[in-house]
N, C-alpha and C positions, 0 to 999 in steps of 0.2 A: 077641556072637559065640559060636557053638556049638563052635568049635574049641578044644580044650584043649592046653595046652603042658605037656609033662612036664619036671620039673626034678629034679635030684639033690639031695643033702643040702646042697651048697654054694650052691644056687640057680641053677646053670647050666642052661641049656636043653638038654635031651637030644634030644627028637624033636618036630618040629612036628606038630600034630594034623591036618594036611591033606596030601594028596598033590598033586604038581604036575600041571598039565594034561597029557593024553596027547600025546606027540610033541614035548615041549619039547626033548629032547636032540637029536633029528634036526634040528629047526628051528634050534637054536643052531649046529650044525655047518654047516648050509647057509649061514646068515648069515655065520659066521666065514670060510668058504671064499670067499664072494662078496667080502667085505671085503679079504681077502688078494689075490684076483684083481684087484680094482680098484686096490689099491696097486701091484701089479706093473705093470699097464698105465699107471698115472699116472707112475711113476718111469721107465718105459722110454721115455717120450716119445710113445707112441701116442695119448694123449689130449690132447696139447698142441695148441694152435691155431696154433702157429708165429708168434706175435706178437713176443715179445721174444726 
């Protein structure tokens, strides 16, 4: 691996040697919002099949 990990005197990791892929934060927020939206629909009864 060419990525280096910077550590302080105590051996704790300071900075990872690579940057995350572009758009990761936007993708996280979209997936998070979709998950919350799904839970709201599921608990509101709109997704229930009316079985039991």
